[in-house]
Backbone as a chain_set.jsonl record, in Angstrom:
{"seq": "MQEAFTNRKPDTLVHGALNSLRVLDLTRVWAGPLGTRALADFGADVIRISDPRTLLDSPARVNNKLNRNKRNIGIRLDKEEGREIFLRLVTVSDIVIENYRPRVMRNLNLSYDSLRDANPTIIVCSMPGFGLDGPYSEYPAFGSTAEAISGVVSLIGYDPDRPLQTGLSYADPISGLNAVWTIMGYARRRAKAGMGCYLDLALSESPLGSLGEQFVSSSAGTQHLKIDGNRHPVYCP", "coords": {"N": [[85.609, 40.282, 125.857], [85.027, 41.73, 128.233], [83.415, 43.75, 127.294], [80.924, 42.579, 127.019], [79.895, 42.634, 129.554], [79.093, 45.127, 130.218], [76.603, 47.586, 131.082], [75.136, 48.778, 129.139], [74.36, 48.787, 125.632], [76.86, 48.747, 123.03], [77.379, 51.689, 121.066], [77.787, 51.201, 118.421], [76.279, 49.125, 117.498], [73.245, 47.808, 115.965], [70.438, 49.947, 116.03], [67.115, 50.018, 117.326], [63.652, 49.171, 118.008], [63.915, 47.464, 120.169], [66.269, 48.099, 121.449], [67.002, 48.462, 124.062], [67.179, 46.065, 125.298], [68.91, 43.161, 126.417], [69.82, 39.98, 125.327], [70.483, 36.642, 126.118], [71.52, 34.029, 124.267], [70.979, 30.729, 124.056], [70.204, 28.915, 122.217], [69.773, 26.4, 119.615], [69.984, 24.957, 116.296], [67.182, 25.667, 114.437], [64.565, 26.848, 115.159], [64.862, 28.278, 117.696], [67.245, 29.934, 117.18], [66.211, 31.45, 115.021], [64.207, 32.939, 116.257], [65.73, 34.489, 118.102], [67.277, 35.835, 116.271], [65.382, 37.498, 115.065], [64.768, 39.146, 117.243], [67.253, 40.384, 117.489], [67.309, 41.707, 115.033], [65.384, 43.603, 115.526], [66.779, 45.245, 117.147], [67.683, 44.383, 119.645], [70.327, 43.507, 121.909], [71.834, 40.764, 121.265], [73.479, 38.046, 122.56], [75.138, 35.344, 121.628], [75.659, 32.258, 123.094], [78.091, 29.986, 122.817], [79.591, 26.708, 122.585], [82.969, 26.421, 123.079], [84.31, 24.22, 122.14], [83.088, 23.407, 119.891], [82.805, 23.824, 116.396], [82.023, 26.926, 114.831], [78.988, 27.843, 113.088], [78.759, 27.479, 109.498], [80.05, 30.228, 107.723], [78.913, 30.919, 105.295], [76.379, 29.891, 105.156], [74.283, 28.761, 107.41], [75.134, 30.465, 109.479], [75.085, 33.171, 108.48], [72.406, 33.309, 107.944], [70.958, 32.881, 110.355], [72.338, 34.033, 112.483], [72.915, 36.71, 112.221], [73.603, 40.075, 113.219], [74.205, 39.371, 115.813], [76.243, 38.935, 118.743], [78.952, 36.793, 119.789], [79.993, 34.471, 122.24], [82.255, 32.145, 123.481], [81.671, 29.74, 125.843], [82.202, 27.347, 128.343], [79.707, 25.829, 129.703], [79.488, 23.615, 131.253], [81.51, 23.688, 133.034], [82.601, 24.996, 136.168], [83.757, 27.551, 136.204], [82.877, 28.558, 133.727], [80.12, 28.528, 134.167], [79.902, 30.452, 136.195], [80.728, 32.731, 134.816], [78.654, 32.898, 132.951], [76.464, 33.384, 134.675], [77.189, 35.879, 135.603], [76.8, 37.325, 133.284], [74.031, 37.039, 133.153], [73.206, 38.715, 135.207], [73.35, 41.237, 134.075], [71.602, 41.203, 132.016], [68.475, 40.853, 130.205], [66.903, 38.827, 129.158], [66.857, 35.303, 128.81], [67.198, 32.695, 126.551], [66.552, 29.366, 125.682], [66.677, 26.116, 124.101], [66.927, 23.488, 124.945], [66.507, 20.019, 126.015], [64.558, 19.581, 129.014], [66.126, 18.561, 131.156], [68.729, 19.373, 130.695], [69.39, 22.089, 131.408], [68.911, 21.861, 134.125], [70.877, 19.965, 134.824], [73.127, 21.465, 134.344], [73.028, 23.114, 136.426], [71.624, 25.446, 136.08], [68.987, 26.226, 136.425], [65.701, 27.794, 136.314], [65.288, 28.939, 138.831], [67.923, 29.327, 139.691], [68.821, 31.2, 137.816], [67.063, 33.267, 138.342], [67.831, 33.908, 140.93], [70.224, 35.153, 140.37], [69.353, 37.31, 138.87], [66.583, 38.887, 139.641], [64.555, 39.867, 137.964], [64.723, 38.6, 135.556], [63.753, 37.337, 132.361], [63.016, 34.18, 131.336], [62.978, 32.054, 128.655], [62.01, 28.979, 127.661], [62.267, 26.548, 125.121], [61.545, 23.73, 124.674], [61.222, 20.493, 123.028], [58.844, 19.091, 123.7], [57.65, 20.465, 125.783], [58.044, 21.409, 129.294], [57.289, 19.517, 131.147], [55.61, 16.322, 131.548], [54.963, 13.164, 129.795], [56.53, 13.032, 127.449], [58.486, 14.898, 127.739], [61.317, 14.798, 127.954], [62.153, 13.954, 125.512], [63.989, 14.483, 122.513], [63.388, 16.826, 119.818], [62.61, 17.869, 116.491], [61.616, 20.144, 113.844], [60.2, 18.517, 112.018], [59.415, 16.407, 113.663], [57.664, 17.731, 115.382], [55.666, 18.492, 113.576], [54.627, 15.991, 112.897], [53.567, 14.954, 115.349], [51.696, 16.849, 115.942], [49.693, 16.459, 114.132], [49.503, 17.73, 111.72], [50.693, 16.614, 109.422], [48.919, 14.664, 108.682], [47.045, 15.888, 107.179], [48.086, 16.647, 104.806], [48.937, 16.267, 101.391], [47.868, 13.677, 99.08], [47.059, 11.087, 99.398], [45.386, 9.369, 101.869], [46.611, 7.327, 103.264], [49.25, 7.873, 103.162], [50.68, 10.121, 104.698], [52.244, 13.352, 104.469], [55.22, 15.205, 105.154], [55.697, 18.762, 105.514], [57.995, 19.531, 104.25], [59.63, 21.743, 104.639], [59.705, 21.903, 107.321], [57.897, 23.595, 108.892], [57.126, 23.961, 111.502], [59.317, 24.793, 112.953], [60.059, 27.609, 112.175], [57.585, 28.746, 112.862], [57.462, 28.285, 115.619], [59.738, 29.74, 116.431], [58.988, 32.392, 115.8], [56.705, 32.605, 117.367], [57.937, 32.676, 119.835], [59.142, 35.185, 119.707], [57.033, 37.191, 119.713], [55.819, 36.505, 122.111], [57.859, 36.887, 124.02], [58.278, 39.635, 123.63], [55.854, 40.645, 124.561], [55.946, 39.944, 127.292], [58.243, 41.277, 127.996], [57.356, 43.853, 127.854], [55.552, 43.836, 129.985], [57.388, 43.443, 132.023], [58.818, 45.844, 131.894], [56.88, 47.606, 132.805], [55.969, 46.575, 135.261], [58.146, 45.479, 136.522], [58.609, 42.741, 136.688], [59.897, 39.482, 136.315], [59.751, 36.327, 134.477], [58.914, 32.903, 133.655], [58.859, 31.219, 130.737], [57.281, 28.688, 128.877], [57.487, 27.28, 125.902], [56.509, 24.974, 123.882], [57.91, 23.242, 121.183], [56.456, 21.287, 119.811], [53.848, 22.124, 119.992], [53.607, 24.294, 118.383], [52.671, 24.07, 115.611], [49.932, 23.926, 115.939], [48.579, 26.307, 115.903], [48.073, 26.787, 113.254], [45.95, 25.263, 112.629], [43.41, 26.128, 113.182], [40.93, 26.276, 111.767], [40.406, 23.564, 111.317], [40.175, 22.63, 113.952], [37.878, 23.977, 114.853], [35.919, 23.002, 113.073], [35.986, 20.256, 113.658], [35.279, 20.272, 116.379], [32.704, 21.269, 116.213], [31.515, 19.268, 114.866], [30.978, 19.34, 112.169], [32.505, 18.619, 110.024], [34.392, 15.998, 108.696], [37.7, 15.482, 109.254], [40.047, 15.373, 106.699], [42.392, 14.486, 104.075], [42.654, 16.881, 101.585], [43.987, 17.292, 99.218], [44.368, 19.094, 96.269], [42.099, 20.471, 96.669], [39.58, 22.422, 98.44], [37.178, 22.682, 100.968], [35.764, 25.081, 101.019], [37.009, 27.114, 99.424], [37.986, 26.062, 97.001], [37.023, 23.68, 94.568]], "CA": [[84.751, 39.701, 126.887], [84.569, 42.738, 129.17], [82.354, 44.527, 126.651], [79.65, 41.908, 127.215], [79.421, 42.826, 130.91], [78.65, 46.498, 130.408], [75.164, 47.67, 131.297], [74.474, 49.332, 127.966], [74.868, 48.294, 124.357], [77.765, 49.636, 122.291], [76.677, 52.552, 120.119], [78.027, 50.769, 117.047], [75.347, 48.081, 117.109], [72.008, 48.242, 115.329], [69.432, 50.542, 116.9], [65.767, 49.626, 116.963], [62.654, 49.243, 119.069], [64.308, 46.644, 121.321], [67.688, 48.342, 121.729], [67.258, 48.506, 125.505], [67.164, 44.697, 125.818], [70.022, 42.238, 126.155], [69.335, 38.601, 125.264], [71.483, 35.575, 126.104], [70.97, 33.044, 123.33], [71.507, 29.378, 124.212], [69.438, 28.05, 121.321], [70.457, 25.688, 118.543], [69.279, 24.466, 115.11], [66.467, 26.653, 113.632], [63.484, 27.578, 115.819], [65.386, 29.249, 118.644], [68.078, 30.957, 116.537], [65.394, 32.358, 114.219], [63.575, 33.869, 117.183], [66.706, 35.454, 118.611], [67.675, 36.694, 115.149], [64.359, 38.531, 114.92], [64.978, 40.105, 118.326], [68.436, 41.164, 117.118], [66.925, 42.587, 113.93], [64.625, 44.699, 116.128], [67.691, 46.091, 117.899], [68.152, 43.807, 120.907], [71.724, 43.075, 121.974], [71.772, 39.308, 121.412], [74.787, 37.419, 122.746], [75.035, 33.9, 121.433], [76.573, 31.493, 123.941], [78.459, 28.772, 122.1], [80.582, 25.833, 123.204], [84.222, 26.649, 122.35], [84.805, 22.971, 121.554], [82.317, 23.15, 118.677], [83.031, 24.784, 115.325], [80.916, 27.825, 114.54], [78.254, 27.535, 111.866], [79.387, 27.917, 108.256], [79.778, 31.638, 107.445], [78.178, 31.118, 104.048], [75.04, 29.301, 105.172], [73.456, 28.95, 108.594], [75.568, 31.597, 110.287], [74.552, 34.411, 107.927], [70.947, 33.263, 107.949], [70.347, 32.871, 111.677], [73.127, 34.676, 113.531], [73.261, 38.094, 111.907], [73.363, 41.075, 114.264], [74.464, 38.814, 117.141], [77.608, 38.718, 119.191], [79.169, 35.398, 120.174], [80.978, 34.196, 123.279], [82.439, 30.728, 123.751], [81.691, 29.465, 127.285], [81.951, 25.971, 128.759], [78.725, 25.872, 130.779], [79.64, 22.432, 132.098], [82.591, 23.971, 133.963], [82.178, 25.966, 137.169], [84.173, 28.886, 135.771], [81.968, 28.98, 132.678], [78.818, 28.805, 134.776], [79.998, 31.725, 136.898], [80.75, 33.783, 133.792], [77.308, 33.02, 132.408], [75.602, 34.023, 135.664], [77.535, 37.307, 135.588], [76.072, 37.882, 132.141], [72.606, 37.079, 133.502], [72.947, 39.87, 136.065], [73.252, 42.462, 133.276], [70.781, 40.875, 130.843], [67.03, 40.911, 130.395], [66.22, 37.631, 128.659], [67.627, 34.102, 128.487], [66.414, 31.79, 125.709], [67.21, 28.079, 125.426], [65.773, 25.096, 123.565], [67.393, 22.159, 125.318], [65.602, 19.208, 126.809], [64.512, 20.19, 130.351], [67.164, 18.097, 132.081], [70.038, 19.965, 130.412], [69.606, 23.257, 132.261], [69.011, 21.374, 135.505], [72.184, 19.332, 134.999], [74.13, 22.531, 134.356], [72.733, 23.949, 137.598], [71.182, 26.738, 135.56], [67.528, 26.22, 136.423], [65.1, 29.122, 136.409], [65.535, 29.475, 140.171], [69.311, 29.802, 139.739], [68.911, 32.426, 137.021], [66.313, 34.308, 139.057], [68.663, 34.344, 142.054], [71.218, 36.083, 139.826], [68.65, 38.492, 138.365], [65.176, 38.643, 139.995], [63.605, 40.275, 136.926], [65.078, 37.958, 134.292], [62.756, 36.575, 131.605], [63.603, 32.954, 130.804], [62.104, 31.404, 127.674], [62.428, 27.628, 127.287], [61.589, 26.077, 123.912], [61.81, 22.298, 124.509], [60.403, 19.849, 122.008], [57.527, 18.666, 124.169], [57.309, 21.138, 127.025], [58.911, 21.199, 130.45], [56.865, 18.349, 131.908], [54.814, 15.39, 130.76], [55.654, 11.909, 129.451], [57.452, 13.198, 126.325], [59.258, 16.126, 127.945], [62.758, 14.626, 127.781], [62.465, 13.509, 124.156], [64.409, 15.543, 121.593], [62.434, 17.047, 118.726], [62.898, 18.821, 115.421], [60.38, 20.609, 113.233], [59.473, 17.39, 111.43], [58.798, 15.691, 114.779], [56.533, 18.525, 115.847], [54.597, 18.396, 112.582], [54.014, 14.669, 112.967], [52.775, 14.752, 116.552], [50.59, 17.814, 115.944], [48.651, 16.012, 113.213], [49.532, 18.487, 110.469], [51.055, 15.776, 108.276], [47.772, 13.84, 108.286], [46.175, 16.702, 106.331], [48.876, 17.087, 103.659], [49.161, 15.263, 100.356], [46.74, 13.214, 98.275], [46.695, 9.733, 99.806], [45.215, 9.308, 103.327], [47.503, 6.327, 103.85], [50.638, 8.326, 103.019], [50.822, 11.518, 105.119], [53.486, 13.981, 104.021], [55.745, 16.348, 105.875], [55.644, 19.962, 104.682], [59.237, 19.64, 103.497], [60.454, 22.813, 105.202], [59.586, 21.869, 108.787], [57.354, 24.897, 109.266], [57.001, 24.081, 112.956], [60.471, 25.539, 113.472], [59.897, 29.064, 112.121], [56.402, 29.151, 113.623], [57.856, 28.307, 117.027], [60.65, 30.85, 116.647], [58.258, 33.659, 115.784], [55.88, 32.6, 118.576], [58.794, 33.114, 120.938], [59.397, 36.623, 119.584], [55.936, 38.035, 120.205], [55.592, 36.2, 123.524], [58.9, 37.581, 124.785], [58.041, 41.075, 123.562], [54.741, 40.941, 125.456], [56.38, 39.867, 128.685], [59.215, 42.347, 128.207], [56.544, 45.043, 128.129], [55.077, 43.712, 131.363], [58.557, 43.639, 132.886], [59.128, 47.271, 131.919], [55.844, 48.319, 133.547], [55.759, 46.054, 136.613], [59.387, 44.998, 137.102], [58.457, 41.318, 136.973], [60.409, 38.487, 135.391], [58.841, 35.198, 134.3], [59.457, 31.683, 133.054], [57.98, 30.874, 129.624], [57.426, 27.329, 128.345], [56.934, 27.258, 124.549], [56.857, 23.67, 123.315], [57.987, 23.178, 119.722], [55.417, 20.398, 119.284], [52.554, 22.806, 119.994], [53.618, 25.444, 117.482], [51.839, 23.968, 114.401], [48.501, 23.9, 116.233], [47.983, 27.587, 115.547], [47.685, 26.781, 111.838], [44.854, 24.304, 112.459], [42.197, 26.669, 113.787], [39.752, 25.874, 110.994], [40.16, 22.146, 111.559], [39.71, 22.468, 115.328], [36.491, 24.442, 114.944], [35.068, 22.063, 112.345], [35.915, 19.005, 114.401], [34.53, 20.5, 117.614], [31.294, 21.465, 115.867], [31.003, 18.058, 114.229], [30.463, 19.676, 110.84], [33.384, 18.177, 108.949], [35.351, 14.948, 108.997], [38.998, 15.942, 108.776], [40.631, 14.465, 105.711], [43.292, 15.102, 103.108], [41.89, 17.481, 100.491], [44.779, 17.435, 98.002], [44.309, 20.448, 95.716], [40.756, 21.001, 96.864], [39.268, 23.003, 99.734], [35.715, 22.637, 101.076], [35.172, 26.412, 100.882], [37.629, 27.989, 98.438], [38.347, 25.429, 95.733], [36.808, 24.55, 93.397]], "C": [[84.176, 40.776, 127.804], [83.416, 43.55, 128.597], [80.989, 43.918, 126.923], [79.077, 42.15, 128.597], [78.963, 44.252, 131.179], [77.14, 46.545, 130.471], [74.411, 48.247, 130.109], [75.124, 48.789, 126.712], [75.883, 49.26, 123.751], [76.997, 50.432, 121.245], [76.821, 52.064, 118.685], [77.042, 49.712, 116.586], [74.058, 48.68, 116.557], [71.061, 48.836, 116.366], [68.054, 50.123, 116.406], [64.869, 49.662, 118.176], [63.071, 48.487, 120.326], [65.739, 46.92, 121.764], [68.004, 48.493, 123.207], [67.362, 47.113, 126.116], [68.445, 43.951, 125.469], [69.503, 40.813, 126.305], [70.527, 37.652, 125.261], [70.885, 34.392, 125.358], [71.689, 31.702, 123.485], [70.888, 28.409, 123.216], [70.298, 27.463, 120.212], [69.465, 25.349, 117.427], [68.53, 25.612, 114.43], [65.485, 27.493, 114.445], [64.014, 28.665, 116.751], [66.25, 30.317, 118.002], [67.297, 31.922, 115.648], [64.727, 33.391, 115.113], [64.542, 34.916, 117.703], [67.232, 36.352, 117.498], [66.667, 37.817, 114.96], [64.497, 39.579, 116.018], [66.185, 40.99, 118.031], [68.116, 42.138, 115.992], [66.138, 43.792, 114.431], [65.484, 45.551, 117.057], [68.194, 45.534, 119.207], [69.624, 43.409, 120.8], [71.722, 41.578, 122.278], [73.189, 38.749, 121.477], [74.598, 35.912, 122.659], [76.097, 33.204, 122.276], [76.866, 30.175, 123.238], [79.489, 27.98, 122.897], [81.893, 25.993, 122.437], [84.814, 25.387, 121.734], [84.156, 22.679, 120.211], [82.603, 24.227, 117.64], [81.806, 25.655, 115.129], [80.248, 27.42, 113.238], [78.975, 28.104, 110.651], [79.05, 29.378, 107.97], [78.873, 31.845, 106.235], [76.738, 30.64, 104.125], [74.296, 29.677, 106.446], [73.848, 30.195, 109.373], [74.983, 32.909, 109.781], [73.037, 34.458, 107.987], [70.373, 33.497, 109.338], [71.103, 33.667, 112.734], [73.555, 36.098, 113.202], [72.882, 38.995, 113.089], [73.566, 40.538, 115.678], [75.955, 38.885, 117.452], [77.731, 37.267, 119.656], [80.254, 35.305, 121.236], [81.058, 32.685, 123.467], [82.605, 30.488, 125.241], [81.407, 27.985, 127.519], [80.996, 26.001, 129.949], [78.816, 24.666, 131.701], [80.804, 22.569, 133.078], [82.147, 25.073, 134.923], [82.565, 27.387, 136.772], [83.244, 29.425, 134.691], [80.598, 29.321, 133.216], [78.836, 30.154, 135.483], [80.019, 32.895, 135.922], [79.35, 33.997, 133.231], [76.388, 33.728, 133.396], [75.938, 35.506, 135.803], [76.85, 38.001, 134.417], [74.582, 38.014, 132.447], [72.291, 38.319, 134.331], [72.783, 41.16, 135.282], [72.443, 42.221, 132.0], [69.307, 40.913, 131.209], [66.341, 39.589, 130.101], [67.24, 36.52, 128.448], [66.718, 33.177, 127.69], [67.209, 30.51, 125.485], [66.191, 27.102, 124.867], [66.323, 23.686, 123.774], [66.237, 21.306, 125.84], [65.658, 19.71, 128.251], [65.659, 19.787, 131.272], [68.497, 18.818, 131.883], [70.318, 21.157, 131.324], [69.693, 22.851, 133.73], [70.393, 20.778, 135.762], [73.321, 20.354, 135.032], [73.997, 23.433, 135.583], [72.39, 25.372, 137.178], [69.666, 26.75, 135.419], [67.004, 27.65, 136.507], [65.362, 29.743, 137.773], [66.952, 30.025, 140.289], [69.472, 31.115, 138.981], [68.187, 33.573, 137.713], [67.084, 34.805, 140.28], [69.706, 35.358, 141.588], [70.583, 37.391, 139.379], [67.155, 38.289, 138.593], [64.175, 39.017, 138.913], [63.908, 39.635, 135.575], [63.867, 37.264, 133.673], [63.468, 35.379, 130.999], [62.587, 32.295, 129.887], [62.707, 30.059, 127.3], [61.601, 27.166, 126.101], [61.87, 24.585, 123.688], [60.879, 21.68, 123.48], [58.989, 19.575, 122.457], [57.16, 19.29, 125.51], [58.222, 20.741, 128.168], [58.505, 20.021, 131.308], [55.978, 17.48, 131.038], [55.636, 14.201, 130.309], [56.672, 12.039, 128.328], [58.497, 14.281, 126.574], [60.755, 15.971, 127.693], [63.131, 14.079, 126.406], [62.977, 14.69, 123.33], [63.397, 15.692, 120.465], [63.001, 18.045, 117.732], [61.565, 19.25, 114.816], [59.552, 19.487, 112.651], [58.78, 16.564, 112.505], [57.549, 16.417, 115.245], [55.369, 18.46, 114.871], [53.867, 17.064, 112.705], [53.098, 14.545, 114.175], [51.602, 15.726, 116.632], [49.432, 17.37, 115.063], [48.643, 16.728, 111.886], [49.784, 17.579, 109.271], [49.895, 14.91, 107.809], [46.822, 14.585, 107.366], [46.88, 17.158, 105.056], [49.037, 15.943, 102.667], [47.882, 14.886, 99.634], [46.221, 11.861, 98.731], [46.579, 9.679, 101.327], [46.146, 8.314, 104.005], [48.974, 6.73, 103.77], [50.751, 9.806, 103.401], [52.195, 12.055, 104.744], [53.908, 15.096, 104.967], [55.702, 17.56, 104.948], [56.892, 20.108, 103.82], [60.176, 20.689, 104.042], [60.386, 22.863, 106.721], [59.084, 23.209, 109.327], [57.175, 25.069, 110.768], [58.143, 24.897, 113.544], [60.291, 27.051, 113.364], [58.658, 29.556, 112.86], [56.755, 29.278, 115.097], [58.774, 29.486, 117.326], [59.943, 32.188, 116.702], [57.262, 33.744, 116.937], [56.684, 33.107, 119.771], [59.008, 34.621, 120.904], [58.257, 37.437, 120.179], [55.616, 37.75, 121.666], [56.6, 36.939, 124.398], [58.67, 39.088, 124.777], [56.901, 41.483, 124.488], [55.169, 40.949, 126.918], [57.482, 40.874, 128.992], [58.492, 43.663, 128.501], [56.021, 45.009, 129.559], [56.216, 43.959, 132.353], [58.903, 45.118, 133.008], [58.141, 48.045, 132.787], [55.788, 47.889, 135.01], [57.033, 45.544, 137.278], [59.383, 43.524, 137.432], [59.12, 40.466, 135.901], [59.409, 37.353, 135.248], [59.588, 34.033, 133.667], [58.464, 31.214, 132.004], [58.308, 29.482, 129.108], [56.725, 27.278, 126.995], [57.366, 25.97, 123.861], [56.846, 23.722, 121.793], [56.836, 22.37, 119.146], [54.046, 21.051, 119.239], [52.469, 23.9, 118.936], [52.755, 25.275, 116.238], [50.346, 24.067, 114.673], [47.82, 25.216, 115.876], [47.555, 27.672, 114.098], [46.487, 25.878, 111.575], [43.546, 24.807, 113.062], [40.926, 26.231, 113.089], [39.387, 24.424, 111.268], [39.652, 21.903, 112.979], [38.242, 22.852, 115.456], [35.555, 23.457, 114.264], [34.904, 20.759, 113.106], [35.088, 19.159, 115.668], [33.04, 20.641, 117.346], [30.677, 20.234, 115.227], [30.491, 18.286, 112.828], [31.315, 19.125, 109.709], [34.299, 17.075, 109.458], [36.691, 15.347, 108.397], [39.617, 14.911, 107.85], [41.598, 15.235, 104.829], [42.49, 15.612, 101.918], [42.681, 17.591, 99.196], [44.781, 18.872, 97.527], [42.949, 21.098, 95.901], [40.642, 21.628, 98.254], [37.752, 23.064, 99.84], [35.038, 23.986, 100.896], [35.705, 27.138, 99.653], [37.901, 27.35, 97.081], [37.751, 24.027, 95.639], [35.723, 25.571, 93.687]], "O": [[82.987, 40.753, 128.122], [82.537, 43.989, 129.338], [80.0, 44.641, 127.047], [77.89, 41.904, 128.815], [78.488, 44.546, 132.276], [76.466, 45.645, 129.969], [73.181, 48.209, 130.075], [76.286, 48.382, 126.721], [75.771, 50.471, 123.944], [76.075, 49.915, 120.614], [76.051, 52.475, 117.816], [76.971, 49.424, 115.391], [73.81, 49.881, 116.663], [70.904, 48.285, 117.455], [67.852, 49.902, 115.212], [65.267, 50.126, 119.244], [62.636, 48.826, 121.427], [66.364, 46.064, 122.39], [69.171, 48.64, 123.569], [67.605, 46.98, 127.316], [68.987, 44.092, 124.373], [68.834, 40.482, 127.284], [71.47, 37.836, 124.492], [69.872, 33.828, 125.771], [72.849, 31.556, 123.098], [71.038, 27.196, 123.363], [71.387, 27.953, 119.911], [68.252, 25.45, 117.611], [69.192, 26.487, 113.872], [65.563, 28.722, 114.425], [63.658, 29.835, 116.613], [66.027, 31.502, 118.245], [67.672, 33.089, 115.529], [64.681, 34.574, 114.777], [64.214, 36.102, 117.742], [67.594, 37.502, 117.747], [67.051, 38.962, 114.721], [64.359, 40.774, 115.754], [66.157, 42.194, 118.286], [68.598, 43.27, 115.995], [66.208, 44.873, 113.846], [64.978, 46.479, 117.688], [69.057, 46.147, 119.836], [70.1, 43.024, 119.731], [71.618, 41.181, 123.439], [73.993, 38.952, 120.568], [73.97, 35.297, 123.521], [77.283, 33.519, 122.184], [75.973, 29.341, 123.083], [80.17, 28.52, 123.769], [81.924, 25.719, 121.238], [85.716, 25.467, 120.901], [84.615, 21.807, 119.473], [82.639, 25.413, 117.969], [80.676, 25.18, 115.247], [80.844, 26.749, 112.396], [79.71, 29.086, 110.756], [77.874, 29.74, 107.973], [78.149, 32.838, 106.162], [75.944, 30.955, 103.238], [73.746, 30.773, 106.554], [72.979, 30.907, 109.876], [74.44, 33.683, 110.569], [72.45, 35.537, 108.071], [69.399, 34.235, 109.486], [70.544, 33.949, 113.794], [74.463, 36.635, 113.837], [71.958, 38.699, 113.847], [73.147, 41.175, 116.644], [76.802, 38.893, 116.558], [76.725, 36.596, 119.888], [81.29, 35.964, 121.15], [80.029, 32.022, 123.597], [83.564, 30.969, 125.845], [80.464, 27.437, 126.948], [81.433, 26.179, 131.086], [78.28, 24.689, 132.809], [81.055, 21.66, 133.87], [81.405, 25.976, 134.538], [81.792, 28.323, 136.979], [82.863, 30.595, 134.719], [79.977, 30.29, 132.778], [77.878, 30.919, 135.377], [79.401, 33.929, 136.171], [78.91, 35.133, 133.055], [75.606, 34.59, 132.994], [75.051, 36.309, 136.094], [76.376, 39.13, 134.545], [73.946, 38.989, 132.046], [71.223, 38.912, 134.175], [72.141, 42.092, 135.766], [72.586, 42.953, 131.021], [68.946, 40.996, 132.384], [65.324, 39.262, 130.71], [68.347, 36.762, 127.968], [65.592, 32.903, 128.106], [68.391, 30.556, 125.141], [64.992, 27.23, 125.118], [66.203, 22.817, 122.91], [65.137, 21.806, 126.077], [66.695, 20.216, 128.68], [66.113, 20.594, 132.082], [69.31, 18.87, 132.805], [71.378, 21.223, 131.946], [70.464, 23.434, 134.492], [71.009, 21.05, 136.793], [74.349, 20.13, 135.671], [74.755, 24.387, 135.754], [72.792, 26.351, 137.807], [69.128, 27.223, 134.417], [67.761, 28.592, 136.741], [65.629, 30.941, 137.867], [67.166, 31.066, 140.91], [70.165, 32.025, 139.435], [68.644, 34.716, 137.675], [67.004, 35.982, 140.63], [70.035, 36.3, 142.309], [71.194, 38.454, 139.49], [66.513, 37.585, 137.814], [63.044, 38.529, 138.937], [63.395, 40.089, 134.552], [63.052, 36.675, 134.384], [64.419, 35.541, 130.233], [61.462, 32.01, 130.299], [63.779, 29.997, 126.699], [60.386, 27.363, 126.068], [62.377, 24.209, 122.632], [59.868, 22.276, 123.106], [58.037, 19.792, 121.706], [56.424, 18.685, 126.289], [59.065, 19.854, 128.031], [59.301, 19.561, 132.127], [55.633, 17.858, 129.918], [56.862, 14.212, 130.421], [57.598, 11.232, 128.255], [59.316, 14.553, 125.697], [61.402, 16.925, 127.259], [64.298, 13.775, 126.158], [62.441, 15.793, 123.443], [62.631, 14.767, 120.193], [63.767, 18.941, 118.088], [60.508, 18.772, 115.23], [58.327, 19.495, 112.772], [57.674, 16.07, 112.285], [56.507, 15.803, 115.475], [54.213, 18.381, 115.286], [52.639, 17.012, 112.627], [51.966, 14.079, 114.044], [50.618, 15.453, 117.32], [48.31, 17.85, 115.226], [47.859, 16.38, 111.003], [49.163, 17.749, 108.222], [49.881, 14.464, 106.662], [45.891, 13.989, 106.826], [46.335, 17.967, 104.305], [49.248, 14.795, 103.057], [46.931, 15.666, 99.578], [45.064, 11.524, 98.477], [47.568, 9.917, 102.02], [46.436, 8.446, 105.194], [49.845, 6.007, 104.255], [50.902, 10.657, 102.524], [53.178, 11.316, 104.706], [53.078, 15.828, 105.507], [55.673, 17.403, 103.727], [56.845, 20.746, 102.768], [61.394, 20.55, 103.927], [60.947, 23.767, 107.339], [59.761, 23.868, 110.116], [57.081, 26.195, 111.257], [57.954, 25.613, 114.527], [60.364, 27.732, 114.387], [58.665, 30.651, 113.422], [56.394, 30.259, 115.748], [58.617, 30.156, 118.346], [60.254, 33.027, 117.547], [56.997, 34.837, 117.438], [56.182, 33.863, 120.603], [59.051, 35.267, 121.951], [58.482, 38.277, 121.05], [55.189, 38.649, 122.39], [56.228, 37.547, 125.402], [58.847, 39.747, 125.801], [56.962, 42.533, 125.127], [54.804, 41.842, 127.681], [57.635, 41.283, 130.143], [58.961, 44.478, 129.295], [56.041, 46.02, 130.261], [56.029, 44.601, 133.386], [59.242, 45.594, 134.092], [58.514, 49.025, 133.433], [55.586, 48.717, 135.898], [57.019, 45.21, 138.463], [60.075, 43.093, 138.354], [58.926, 40.705, 134.709], [58.329, 37.406, 135.835], [60.724, 34.162, 133.212], [57.339, 30.848, 132.342], [59.476, 29.139, 128.924], [55.496, 27.238, 126.941], [58.468, 25.891, 123.32], [55.882, 24.192, 121.189], [56.294, 22.727, 118.101], [53.166, 20.581, 118.519], [51.379, 24.381, 118.626], [52.139, 26.253, 115.815], [49.564, 24.269, 113.743], [46.625, 25.241, 115.582], [46.755, 28.537, 113.741], [46.051, 25.74, 110.432], [42.675, 24.012, 113.414], [39.952, 25.857, 113.741], [38.214, 24.089, 111.432], [38.785, 21.054, 113.186], [37.458, 22.142, 116.086], [34.51, 23.111, 114.816], [33.801, 20.219, 113.188], [34.287, 18.285, 116.0], [32.212, 20.195, 118.139], [29.46, 20.158, 115.061], [29.661, 17.521, 112.338], [30.898, 19.156, 108.552], [34.907, 17.201, 110.521], [36.809, 15.528, 107.185], [39.699, 13.727, 108.179], [41.625, 16.465, 104.831], [41.73, 14.858, 101.31], [42.112, 17.948, 98.165], [45.148, 19.776, 98.277], [42.685, 22.163, 95.344], [41.481, 21.402, 99.126], [37.095, 23.466, 98.88], [33.835, 24.029, 100.641], [34.922, 27.725, 98.906], [38.033, 28.07, 96.091], [37.952, 23.235, 96.559], [35.399, 26.389, 92.825]]}, "num_chains": 1, "name": "protein.A"}
């Protein structure tokens, strides 16, 4: 435990472009853990915060896929002692990433203001399903949910009356990688200006970046969006 409170990374960990950064990883499922895994692969010291009451991911499957190059600490954030330990970690960290519904961090008394009080230059990245505010903000979401609400599924398949999910929930990895480059950009700003920030990256918005062609066509009124099956209005046949 004491090792996690030191101001520098142990020399035995992976070195890379981000080896000066420490990340506290509160994320679950796929999108968030993929993003923090990429940061760890680039050399960041990623500390995964897990609930000690919950079994760790299977070593043979999810754990090796999403948690490589990370350290893990079991902390009960719903207990005052656990909260104090976490805030001590915040004081010696650069980035906090979470993908809970907005109310969770508030209920844990770990809002952005609380984290900023502990570390004025902390970068906090929230990855809720539907953003931090709005009518859907407290709804849970997975990649399949994000695909549906983004409209991506209405453009997949062969039958307009039977939209299809991608099958791999691409919204999750897209969102995770969006978090990586966004955090890296703001980490650069932090290094130059000494400023922290609060980032809101909604999972449900992540697939929209793959629909640029459809947005332009619809805005210009040049194409009625429809399912093309194996065809494409420009490339095939």
